[in-house]
N, C-alpha and C positions, 0 to 999 in steps of 0.2 A: 632583580630588575628594578631600576628606579621608577616609581609610579608616575613621575613627571617627565620622563624621557621617552621619546618615541622609540619603540622597539626596532631592532635591526630586521631587515628582510630575511625570512627563513630560507635556508637552502632547499633545493628540490628534495633532497633525501631527508631533511628534517621534517618537511611536510609529509613525505612518503611514510615515515614512521608513525606520524600522528594518524593519518588516514587508515593505515593498517590496524593500529590499535583500536580505532573507532569501529572498524568492521567487526571486531571480536566482542565489543562491549555494548553495542548499540541495541540494548533491550528496551522494552517499554513502548513500542510503537512510535508513530511520528512525534507525538508530544515529548516523549522521553528522549528521543534521538535529537530533536531540535534543542531541547534543554541542555543536553550534553555538549553540543557544539557551541551553544551560547556561552556556557560556563567556561569552556576551555579556550575558545577563539576570541571571545569578546572580553571576558572578565580576567582571565589568567594570562594568556599569551598576548592579547591585544593586537592580533593580526588584522582585525577589522573592527570598526566602531559599531556601537549599538544601532545607530540610525542606518548605516550601510548594511548591516546584517539583516535588519528588519525590512529594509527596502528590497533586498534580494529575496527574502522569504515571501513577502507579499506577491512578488512576481511569480515565484514558483507555485504559489497557491492558485494562481489563475490557470496553470497548465494542467493538462492530463498527465497522469503518472505519479510516482511516489515523491511527494514534495521534499522529504528529508534527504533523499538521495540526490535530487536535483539541486537542493541547496548546497550539498557537498560539492557537486560538480561546479556550481556557480562560484563558490569561494576558491576552490582549487584552480579554476580558470582565472579568476582575478589575480591570484598569487603567482601562478606559473604558466600562464597562457594555456593553449589547447591541451598539451600533454598533462599539465597540472589538473585540468578538469577531468580528463580521461582516467588518470590514476585515482583521483579522489572518488569518482563515481564507481569505478570497478572494485576498488578495495572495500567500498561500502557494502557490496553484495557478495563478493567472492567467498569470504568465510562462511556466510550463511548457506551458500550453495553446497559447499563441501559437508557442512554439518547436516543439512537436510537430506543429502544423498545417503549419508550413513544412517540417520534415524529412520528414513523411509525404508531402507533395506531391512533394518531390524523389525520394523512394523510389519512388512510383508512376509518376512521369513519366520518370525517368531510371534506373530500377533495372537496366536492361540494359547500362549503361555499365560497362566493365571495372573502373574504379577503385572504383565503388560495390560491385560484386560482390566485389572483393578485400577491402574493409573488412568486409563482412558475413561473408565466409568466415572471418575471424579472430574476429569478435565472437560469432558463433553458438556456437562451442565454449566461449567464455568464459561465455556465458549458462548453459550446462549446468553448469559449475563453480559459478557464482554461486548457482543454485537448490539444488544439492546442498549447498553450504556453508550456505545459509540453513536447510535441514533440519537439518543438524548443530548449528547455532547455537540454533535453537528447541528441538531435542531435548535438548541439554546442559543447558538451563535447565528444561525442563518434565518430562522423564522421570526422576523421582526414585526410582521404585520399579518392581517387576515388573508391578504392576497397570496403571500408566500406559504401560509398554512394550507391554502387551497391547492397550491402547486404540489405540496407534499402529499395531501390526501388523494389528489388525482393520480399521482404516480403510483401510490400504493394500490389503488383500485386497478390501474392499468396492468400492473404486473401480477397482482394476486388473483384478481377475478378474470381478467381477459388474457392473461399470459402473453402480453405484448413484449417483444424482445427489448432488452435494455437499451441498445443503441437508438431505437426509435423513440423511446421515452426521453433520452438525452436530447435528441434532435428537436422533438416537439417542445420540450421545456426551453431550449435555447431560442427557438423562433418566438414562442409566447413571451419570453423575457425581453427579447428585442422589441416586439410590438408594445409590450407593457411599458418599457423604458421610454418609448416615444410618447405614450399617452399619459402615463403617471410616473414620471421619473423618480419622484420622491419615494415611491414604493419599491424601487429596484436599486437603490444605492447599496453598495457592498456592505453587508452586515458583518459584524465581528471583525475578523482579521487580526492583525497584530499592530500595535502602536508602540512607540518608544516609551521607555520609562524615563524617570528623571535622574537615574543614577549615572554618575560620572566615574568611569574606570581608568581615566587618564588618557593621554594621547595614544591613538592607535596608528598602526602602520598604514592601513587604508582608512582614513578618517573622513569626517564630514567636509573638512577644508582642504583635503589633499586633491591634487589633480588626478582625474581618472587615468589609469594606465593607458598608453597609446593603443594597446591591442584590444581594448574594449570598445573603441569607437566603431560605429557602423561603416562597413565598406561593402559595396554591392558585389565586387569581385570575390571577396572572401565568402560572402553568403552563398554565391553561386557554386564556389568550389566545395564548400562543406555540404551543400545539398547534393551535389554530384557524387561526392564521396559516400554519403549515406546511401544513396540509391545503388551505388556500386557494391557496397558491403552487404546491403540487404538483398539485392538481386543475386549477387554471387553466392551468398549462403543459401538462398532458395534453390538455385540451380544445382548446387552440390548435394542437396537432400533428395533421397528417393521419394517417389509418390507415396500415397497411402498415409499411414499414421503420422510419420514425421513431417511430411509435406502439409498435412492438415493442421498439425500443431503450429508450424511456422506461420501459416496464413492466419489461423485463429488468434494466436497470441499477439501478432502484429496489430490486428484489429482491436484486441482487448487493450493494448497499450494506448490506443488513440481515443478510447471512450472512458478512461478512468478519472473523469472529473469527480472530485469529492473524495479522492483517496482510495485506499485498498478496499475498504468495506463496501464502497459503491460498486466496484467492478466484480466483487465476488458473485453476485447474482448472475452476471453475464458469464463468468467462468463456469458457474454451475450449469446454466442453460446449455452451454456448448459442451463442456466436458462430460456431464452426466446424461443430459437428455438427448443431445444431438449426436455426439460421437461415441458415447458409451465408453469413455476411457476409464471411468471409475463410477462407483455407486454414490448415492446421497450420503449414507453413513460414512463412507470413506472420505468424502469431501469435508465432513465435520472433523474427522480425525486429522486431516491435513491442516485445517485451520488451527486445531489444537497444537500441532507440532510447530506451525508457523508462529504462534504466540509465544512459544517457549524457546525460540532461537533468536540470535541477534539478526539485525538487518530489517529491511522493510517487510511489512506483513504480506505484501503482494508476492513475496517469495514463495507463498503457497503454490504458485504456478509450477515451481520445481517439483513439488510433491505430485501435482497433477500429471506433469510430463513423465515423471518416473513411473508412477502407477500405470499410466496409459500404455507406455512402451513395454512394461513388464507384463501387463495383462494380455496384450496382443502378441507377446513373444516375437517381436520383430526380427530377432536374430535366432529364433528357434528356442526350444525348451532348455537347452544346455547353456545359454548365455543370457539369462534373464537379468543378472546384475548389470552387465554392460549395456543391455538394451535400456534399462532404467536410467543409467548414467547419461546416455546420449539423449534420452527423452527429456530429462531434467535440464540438461545443458541447452537444448534447442528451445525449450519453453522460456528459460531465463534470458537467453540471448535476444530473442525476438520481442520479449516483453520490455526489456530495458534499453534496447538500441535507440528507440525514438527519443528518450529522455536526453541523450547526448546531443541530438540535433536541436531539440527545443532550446537548450541552454547555449551550446557553443555557437549555433548559427542565429538563433532567434532573439537572444537577450538584448543586444544593442537595438534591434528594431522594435521589439515589443515594449521595451521600457518607455519609448516615446509616447505610447498610448496610455500610460498609467493614469487612471482616473477618468478616462474618456467614457462617457455613458454608453456609447455605441458598443463598447467592449465589456463594460462592467455589467450592464443589465442582463444580457443573455447568460452570463456566468452566474449571476445571482439566481436566476430562474432555475438553472441546472442544479445548483447547490441545494435549493429548496426541494427539487424533485428527488434528489439523492436521499434525502431524509426518509421519504416514503419507501424507496427501494430498500434501504437498510432495515427498516422496520419489517418489511416483507421477508428479508433474509433471516431476521431473528425469529419470526413466526415459523418459517420453514425448518430452521434448526431445532426449535423447541418441539415441533411435531415429531421429528425423527428421534429426538432424545427421550421425550416423555412417552411416546408410543412407538417403540423400535420396530414392531411388526406391522405398523400401519402402512397401507398402500393407498394410492389415489382413489381407487374404487371403494375402499373401506378404510378411511383415514384413522379410525380409532380401534382397529383390530388389535388383538393381543393384550397383554397385560400393561396396565398403566404403571409408571415408575415414580412413586411418590418420593423416594429418596433423591432421585435426580432433580425433582422440583424443589425440594428443600435446599439442596446444594446450590442450585441456580439462584434461588431467592437470596440465600445468604451471600453469595458472591456479588450479586447486584447491589445489595445494601453496603457491602464492604467497599465497593468501587464508588458508589454514588454518595453515600452519606459520610463514610469515614475516609474516603479518598486514599485507600490503600494502594500500594504499588501492584500492578497487574501480575508481575512475576510471583509476588508473595501470595496473591489470591489463587493463582493457578497451582502453586505448590501446596497450599493448604487443601484445596479441592482434590488434588491428586492423592494426598494422604487420606482424606476422608473416603475416597473411592476405594483405596486399598483396604481400609478397615472394613467397610461394608462388604466388599467382595469376599475377603477371607472369612468374615463372620458368617456370610450366607453359605459358603462352601464347607464350613466346619461341621 
């Protein structure tokens, strides 16, 4: 392709093949996934310019839900209207769903095999390091002044000491951010984010100087139609499900999708509170194992909800003891469907409307407050995971019961240093930790 010639518009099936490929290779969490899309869509194919790509990304960062998947929906929608967005978003998560279903079945059916135990003995400490590193990464971008540091500290105390549910923390942070934005707007300007580089990759199909496609312009009738369609799909799926476990999952994961400001790490405490403490779909150690599996598969990290749904339906044997696998498959599918459905509404219906508010302090300040609070929540999550990994027999009444695990601490410290100081790829760190876990497990059993 001539670097000075604007590329031709890709066909629907050409884009379909790219989104399918992305669904299978999108490892590395949001940063890695966004980097992959930038390299392919901005630098190589030039389907969208640098500024338009980053403009879309900044919008997705303001929304609840997985920002990388929403970015895929956004670009797919720009290229091929509504169906383009639906295909891009669905193919982004579908391979991960199938892979997680298979891995979760192996985990539940063969989890007592020494090899599997050894792998998880190494991965679990790595998860502690990964979550702590995520808190540092979010905090370094979001906590730009003492006020926002105070938001983070208050949210940590709220969830760690007082066990306040995550949605209430989000609501309080949003209200405090709105008030703070009126009193001291300079303290609540959006921190971090993404800005354009000075690199020029040549003219793009959707460029800074090209007219926006007609279908991206806001139309009230289209907005009403899409909201109605969303309510129909959501309500119809709710009515089709029986009560009990599956009905509770549908309701819970819908709410989870609406409070995931700050990315997957931010919503994990909420999923833990609901899935472990309230509904009893799985145990705390199983939640850590699920996050470990989520880190090792492509797709958004919030796909851990598929693991939660599978384990919950399996544990409760919703189809009886002879159909545990199919119960798990339906549980994983229900959790995934209700978690990701709102993302399509936010992009397909809301993008033209919300873009008009970009930079407006009335909208930026509450989200800045929420992002700061998320840092404290994620630190709490790291503390919770560390407790379960370093003291596996600990319970709330006796948190330090049982044997302390110094090997797990050493693996976690090494993993954090590798991520923080040496900036190694998450997949390589997980692989190395899994190998260490195998070595120590077989050495201890010899």
